[in-house]
C-alpha positions in Angstrom: 100.2 77.5 81.3 98.8 73.9 80.8 95.4 73.4 79.5 94.4 71.7 82.9 95.5 74.7 85.0 94.0 77.2 82.7 90.6 75.4 82.6 90.4 75.0 86.3 91.4 78.6 87.0 88.7 79.8 84.6 86.2 77.6 86.5 87.3 79.1 89.7 86.8 82.6 88.2 83.3 81.7 87.4 82.7 80.5 90.9 84.3 83.8 92.2 81.9 85.9 90.2 79.0 83.9 91.5 79.7 84.4 95.2 80.4 88.1 94.8 77.1 88.5 93.0 75.4 86.7 95.9 77.0 89.1 98.4 75.9 92.1 96.3 72.3 90.8 96.1 71.8 90.4 99.8 70.3 93.0 102.1 73.1 92.8 104.6 76.5 92.3 102.9 78.6 92.2 106.1 76.5 89.3 107.4 76.5 87.6 104.0 80.3 87.8 103.9 80.4 86.5 107.5 78.2 83.6 106.7 80.3 82.9 103.5 83.6 82.8 105.4 82.0 81.0 108.4 80.5 78.2 106.3 83.7 77.8 104.3 85.6 77.7 107.6 83.3 74.9 108.9 84.0 72.9 105.7 87.7 73.4 106.2 87.4 72.2 109.8 85.6 69.0 108.7 88.4 68.3 106.1 91.3 68.9 108.3 91.6 65.3 109.6 91.9 64.0 106.0 94.9 66.0 105.1 98.5 66.3 106.3 99.3 69.2 108.7 101.2 71.9 106.9 105.0 72.1 107.3 106.1 74.3 110.2 107.6 76.7 107.5 104.0 77.4 106.2 102.3 78.4 109.5 103.7 81.9 109.6 102.2 82.5 106.2 98.8 81.0 107.3 98.7 83.4 110.2 99.7 86.5 108.1 97.3 85.7 105.2 94.4 85.1 107.7 94.7 88.6 108.8 95.1 89.9 105.3 91.9 88.0 104.2 90.1 89.7 107.1 91.1 93.1 105.9 90.2 92.2 102.3 86.7 91.2 103.3 86.3 94.3 105.5 87.3 96.7 102.8 85.3 94.9 100.1 82.2 95.3 102.2 83.0 99.0 102.6 83.6 99.3 98.9 80.2 97.8 98.0 78.6 100.0 100.6 79.9 103.2 98.9 80.0 102.1 95.2 78.1 100.1 92.5 79.0 96.4 92.0 79.6 97.3 88.3 82.4 99.7 89.3 83.8 98.4 92.6 84.3 94.8 91.5 86.2 95.6 88.2 88.4 98.2 89.8 89.3 95.9 92.9 89.8 92.8 90.8 91.2 94.4 87.7 94.0 96.3 89.4 95.1 93.4 91.5 96.8 91.2 88.7 99.3 94.0 87.9 100.1 94.5 91.6 100.5 90.7 91.9 102.8 90.6 88.9 105.0 93.4 90.3 105.1 91.6 93.7 105.8 88.2 92.0 108.9 89.8 90.5 110.1 91.3 93.7 109.2 88.3 96.1 109.7 85.3 94.0 112.1 86.6 91.3 109.6 85.6 88.6 110.9 86.4 85.1 107.9 87.2 82.8 108.3 87.3 79.0 107.2 90.4 77.1 104.1 88.5 75.8 103.1 87.5 79.4 103.3 91.3 80.5 101.2 92.2 77.4 98.6 89.6 78.3 98.4 90.8 81.9 98.1 94.4 80.7 95.3 93.2 78.3 93.5 91.5 81.1 93.9 94.4 83.5 92.9 97.0 81.0 89.9 95.1 79.7 88.6 94.5 83.3 89.0 98.1 84.5 87.4 99.4 81.3 84.2 97.9 82.6 84.2 100.4 85.4 84.7 103.5 83.4 81.8 105.4 82.1 83.3 108.8 81.5 85.3 111.0 83.9 82.2 111.8 85.9 81.7 108.2 86.9 85.1 108.3 88.6 84.9 111.7 90.3 81.3 111.1 91.4 82.3 108.1 93.5 85.8 108.7 94.7 85.1 107.1 98.1 83.9 103.8 96.6 86.9 103.8 94.1 89.4 104.4 96.9 88.0 101.4 99.0 88.2 99.4 95.8 91.8 100.3 95.2 92.7 99.5 98.8 90.9 96.1 98.4 93.1 95.5 95.3 96.2 95.9 97.6 94.8 93.3 99.9 94.0 90.9 97.0 97.7 91.2 95.7 99.1 90.8 99.2 97.2 87.7 100.0 97.8 86.1 96.7 101.6 86.4 97.1 101.5 85.3 100.7 99.3 82.3 100.0 101.4 81.3 97.0 104.5 81.3 99.3 102.8 79.3 102.0 101.2 76.8 99.7 104.5 76.0 98.2 106.2 75.5 101.6 103.2 73.5 103.1 104.0 70.1 101.7 100.3 69.6 101.1 98.4 72.3 99.5 95.0 70.6 100.7 95.9 70.8 104.3 97.2 74.5 103.8 93.8 75.4 102.2 91.7 73.7 104.9 93.6 75.5 107.8 93.5 78.8 105.9 89.7 78.8 105.6 89.3 77.8 109.2 91.6 80.5 110.5 90.2 83.4 108.6 86.6 82.2 108.1 85.5 81.3 111.6 87.1 84.4 113.3 85.3 86.6 110.8 82.0 85.1 111.7 82.7 85.4 115.5 83.7 89.1 114.9 80.6 89.8 113.1 78.5 88.2 115.8 80.2 90.5 118.3 79.7 93.6 116.2 76.0 93.0 115.2 74.9 91.2 118.5 71.2 91.2 118.5 70.9 91.9 114.8 73.0 88.9 113.6 70.4 86.1 113.9 67.7 88.1 112.1 70.1 88.8 109.3 71.1 85.1 109.1 67.5 84.1 108.8 67.2 86.4 105.8 70.5 85.7 104.2 71.7 82.2 105.1 71.0 80.6 101.7 73.1 83.1 99.7 75.7 83.0 102.6 76.0 79.2 102.4 75.9 79.0 98.6 78.6 81.7 98.4 80.7 79.9 101.0 80.8 76.7 99.0 81.7 78.7 95.7 84.4 80.6 97.6 85.9 77.5 99.1 86.1 75.5 95.9 87.3 78.5 93.8 90.2 79.5 96.2 91.2 75.9 96.7 91.7 75.6 92.9 93.8 78.8 92.9 96.0 77.6 95.8 96.6 74.4 93.9 97.4 76.3 90.7 100.0 78.6 92.2 102.0 75.4 93.1 102.1 74.5 89.5 103.5 77.7 87.9 104.2 81.4 88.2 101.7 83.3 90.3 101.3 86.3 88.1 99.7 84.6 85.1 97.4 82.5 87.3 96.2 85.6 89.3 95.5 87.3 86.0 93.4 84.6 84.7 91.6 84.3 88.0 90.5 87.9 87.6 88.6 87.0 84.5 85.9 86.5 87.1 85.0 90.2 86.4 84.0 89.4 82.9 81.8 86.6 84.1 80.3 88.9 86.7 79.5 91.4 84.0 77.3 88.9 82.2 75.8 87.6 85.4 74.7 91.1 86.1 73.0 91.3 82.7 71.4 87.9 83.1 70.3 88.0 86.7 70.5 91.6 88.0 68.6 93.3 85.2 71.6 95.4 84.3 71.6 96.6 80.6 73.6 94.9 78.0 76.3 97.0 76.4 78.9 96.7 73.7 81.4 98.0 76.2 81.1 94.7 78.1 81.5 92.7 74.8 84.6 94.8 74.0 86.1 94.2 77.5 85.4 90.5 77.2 87.3 90.4 73.8 90.3 92.2 75.3 90.4 89.9 78.2 90.0 86.8 76.1 93.0 87.9 74.0 95.0 88.2 77.1 94.0 84.7 78.3 94.8 83.2 74.9 98.3 84.8 75.0 98.9 83.3 78.5 97.6 80.0 77.4 99.8 80.0 74.2 103.1 80.9 76.0 
């Protein structure tokens, strides 16, 4: 992986951790997610005239991934409703790289070297370790963990579909803009229908984190879409999920969560995995 791709994907991971933290801090997470998606969709709408229309071969992927993204956001909201941020986020994001790697082998025929598999396992293991605080922490919150694992399946699925579509699009920028339009704006409209009279009150209380999160989400995923056109999807997906390590330290700095050596240890293991990917 080139230093440029690695550096940009790590920056995307930081932005991703930031918008997830904003969603967790809001009073109404569904509305915050809808604002996030709607604002990124409006940005995409404004940018469409400046980029080429994606090739015809990419449009089925745009349609499919728009639905997958809606499912991902819905299950992520459910996971946050039933589980702690410090547990749900690591499980959802930590499981996804391994699933993505397996799908990458099946769908794209990617051939990963032994060191790359080791790096992915280190990143996955380090991330998931943040969610484990004894067997009781798992059995006590099976519903939240189940939603988190389902969310991981959605993450791996849209990563693979987006990679395929971006590579066929002819212009990854146009692909990204249309993707945000077609999944962000429908989610906002769907939330408006579900919440009806409650929506505007919630928007007044949560519009700032929603808009900030939208900007972070837009830039972060745009970077990832570009990155998957530059190399194998599995290593890039694994580096992106280092967002969980950033999130762990954001929680300590801004959410008053306690510092622990477990987080430091997880960060060291994940860093070792990233270094292996960068060196290969």
